[in-house]
C-alpha positions as CSV (number, residue, x, y, z in Angstrom):
1,M,-5.3,2.0,-3.9
2,C,-4.3,1.0,-7.1
3,G,-5.0,3.7,-9.5
4,G,-1.5,5.5,-10.0
5,R,0.3,6.1,-13.3
6,G,3.6,4.7,-12.3
7,T,5.6,7.0,-14.2
8,R,8.7,6.7,-11.9
9,L,8.6,3.0,-12.3
10,E,9.4,2.9,-15.9
11,S,7.7,-0.4,-16.3
12,P,6.1,-1.8,-19.3
13,H,3.2,-2.7,-17.0
14,E,0.7,-0.6,-15.2
15,K,2.2,0.0,-11.7
16,P,-0.1,-2.3,-9.9
17,R,0.5,-5.1,-12.5
18,H,4.2,-4.8,-12.4
19,P,5.7,-8.2,-11.4
20,I,7.8,-9.0,-8.5
21,D,9.3,-12.4,-8.6
22,G,6.8,-13.1,-11.4
23,V,3.6,-12.2,-9.3
24,P,2.0,-8.7,-10.0
25,M,2.2,-6.4,-7.0
26,I,-1.5,-6.2,-6.8
27,D,-1.8,-9.8,-6.5
28,R,0.7,-10.0,-3.5
29,V,-0.9,-7.0,-1.6
30,L,-4.4,-8.7,-2.0
31,A,-2.9,-12.1,-0.8
32,G,-1.3,-10.4,2.3
33,L,-4.9,-8.8,2.9
34,E,-6.7,-12.2,2.6
35,R,-4.3,-13.6,5.1
36,S,-5.2,-11.0,7.8
37,R,-8.3,-10.3,9.8
38,I,-9.5,-7.7,7.2
39,E,-13.2,-8.7,6.4
40,T,-13.9,-6.7,3.2
41,T,-11.5,-5.6,0.5
42,Y,-12.1,-2.8,-2.1
43,A,-9.8,-1.9,-5.0
44,A,-9.6,1.7,-5.7
45,V,-8.9,2.0,-9.7
46,S,-8.7,4.9,-11.9
47,P,-8.5,5.5,-15.7
48,N,-4.7,5.2,-15.2
49,A,-5.0,1.7,-14.8
50,P,-7.7,0.1,-16.8
51,E,-5.8,-3.4,-17.2
52,T,-5.9,-3.5,-13.5
53,R,-9.5,-2.6,-13.2
54,A,-10.3,-5.3,-15.8
55,R,-8.2,-7.9,-14.0
56,L,-9.8,-7.2,-10.5
57,T,-13.2,-7.1,-11.9
58,D,-12.7,-10.5,-13.6
59,D,-11.3,-11.9,-10.2
60,G,-14.3,-10.6,-8.5
61,V,-12.5,-8.1,-6.4
62,P,-15.0,-5.2,-5.7
63,T,-13.5,-2.0,-7.3
64,L,-14.4,1.6,-6.7
65,E,-13.6,4.2,-9.3
66,T,-11.6,7.2,-8.4
67,A,-10.5,10.1,-10.8
68,G,-6.7,9.0,-10.6
69,D,-5.7,12.4,-9.3
70,G,-3.3,11.2,-6.7
71,Y,-3.3,9.1,-3.6
72,V,-4.8,11.7,-1.2
73,A,-7.5,13.4,-3.6
74,D,-8.7,9.9,-4.5
75,L,-8.8,8.6,-0.9
76,M,-10.9,11.8,0.0
77,A,-13.2,11.2,-2.8
78,L,-13.6,7.5,-1.6
79,L,-14.4,8.6,2.0
80,D,-17.4,10.6,0.4
81,R,-19.0,7.3,-0.7
82,P,-21.8,5.7,1.4
83,E,-20.3,2.2,1.4
84,I,-17.0,3.4,3.0
85,T,-17.3,4.1,6.6
86,P,-14.3,4.7,8.8
87,P,-12.3,3.2,10.4
88,I,-10.7,1.9,7.0
89,L,-7.4,0.4,6.6
90,T,-5.7,1.9,3.1
91,V,-3.1,0.1,1.4
92,A,-1.1,1.1,-1.6
93,A,-0.6,-1.3,-4.4
94,D,3.1,-0.8,-4.4
95,V,3.7,-2.5,-0.9
96,P,4.3,-6.1,-2.4
97,L,5.9,-7.6,0.7
98,L,2.8,-7.0,2.8
99,D,1.5,-10.0,4.5
100,G,-1.3,-11.0,7.0
101,P,0.7,-10.9,10.2
102,V,2.0,-7.4,9.3
103,V,-1.6,-6.1,8.6
104,D,-2.9,-7.7,12.0
105,R,-0.3,-6.2,14.1
106,I,-1.2,-2.8,12.5
107,L,-4.8,-3.4,13.3
108,A,-3.8,-4.2,16.9
109,V,-1.7,-1.0,17.2
110,Y,-5.0,0.9,16.1
111,G,-7.1,-0.9,18.6
112,D,-10.3,0.6,19.2
113,S,-9.2,4.0,18.3
114,D,-11.4,6.8,16.4
115,A,-8.0,8.7,15.4
116,S,-6.3,8.0,12.1
117,L,-3.1,6.0,12.2
118,T,-0.1,6.7,9.7
119,V,2.4,3.8,9.6
120,C,5.8,5.0,9.0
121,V,9.4,3.5,8.8
122,P,12.6,5.0,9.6
123,V,14.3,6.6,6.5
124,R,17.6,5.0,7.7
125,L,15.9,1.6,7.3
126,K,14.8,2.5,3.7
127,E,18.3,3.7,2.9
128,R,19.9,0.7,4.4
129,L,17.8,-1.5,2.2
130,G,18.7,0.4,-0.8
131,V,14.9,1.4,-1.7
132,S,13.9,5.0,-2.7
133,V,12.6,7.4,-0.3
134,E,9.7,9.2,-2.2
135,A,8.3,11.0,0.9
136,R,9.1,11.9,4.5
137,L,6.6,12.5,7.2
138,E,6.7,16.3,8.1
139,P,8.0,17.6,10.5
140,D,9.8,14.6,11.4
141,D,12.3,14.4,8.4
142,Y,13.6,11.0,9.7
143,L,10.3,9.0,9.1
144,A,8.8,8.0,5.8
145,P,5.3,6.9,5.2
146,T,4.8,3.3,4.2
147,G,1.5,3.4,2.1
148,V,-0.5,1.5,4.7
149,N,-2.7,3.8,7.0
150,V,-6.0,3.5,8.9
151,V,-8.4,6.1,8.6
152,G,-10.5,7.0,11.4
153,D,-13.5,9.1,11.9
154,T,-12.0,12.2,13.9
155,D,-9.3,14.6,12.9
156,T,-6.6,13.4,15.3
157,T,-3.7,11.4,13.8
158,M,-1.4,8.9,15.5
159,T,1.8,7.9,14.0
160,H,3.2,4.2,14.4
161,V,6.9,3.8,13.5
162,S,7.5,0.2,12.3
163,Y,11.1,-1.3,11.7
164,D,9.5,-4.2,9.7
165,T,11.3,-4.4,6.1
166,R,8.2,-5.5,4.5
167,L,6.6,-2.2,5.2
168,A,9.7,-0.3,4.2
169,V,9.8,-1.6,0.4
170,N,7.4,0.5,-1.6
171,V,8.0,0.0,-5.3
172,N,8.3,3.3,-7.0
173,R,11.4,2.5,-9.2
174,L,13.0,-0.4,-11.0
175,E,15.5,-0.8,-8.5
176,D,12.7,-0.9,-5.7
177,A,11.2,-3.9,-7.6
178,R,14.6,-5.7,-7.8
179,I,15.0,-5.3,-4.2
180,A,11.7,-6.7,-3.4
181,A,12.0,-9.6,-5.7
182,A,15.3,-10.5,-4.1
183,H,13.6,-10.3,-0.7
184,V,10.7,-12.6,-1.8
185,Q,13.3,-14.9,-3.0
186,R,15.5,-15.1,0.0
187,T,12.2,-15.4,2.5
188,E,11.2,-18.3,0.1
189,G,14.6,-20.0,0.1
190,R,15.1,-19.7,-3.5
């Protein structure tokens, strides 16, 4: 999902193309997905991010156009397309620390379920890291969605709580981007 406006980020770049330690977030997310057991990747783009769409198209990433009306509205529109059949993993472009083993663990938790899976982290983890808390999972105010979910083909929803910092860092503000870059530098030994 890479069609958001990114107004809270206040970046001179489109949100998916905002660099984390010199690499656009969308490139980091795609690299994480490539290192996982995910077989097919589509990028959901919108009129809000034309440079992102052009870059992905040039790189040969299949894109699906959405209206850019928001994550939920765009996802619902995607699910109406014949080429998209549940279960599908959805990932927001603002989770730049995502990597293959994290994705594979989520897929293992999901297993052979027909339900949908919402992946959350404790709000306290986000607060401890110093990243913004833009949403909370109702009615459990102590959980925050990560931007990574599995959409199943029933109305049943499961919640998985992760304590992995790589899922806790959604880049919605410049401070979030700074924290993500510092994490990348620490983990790469710089």
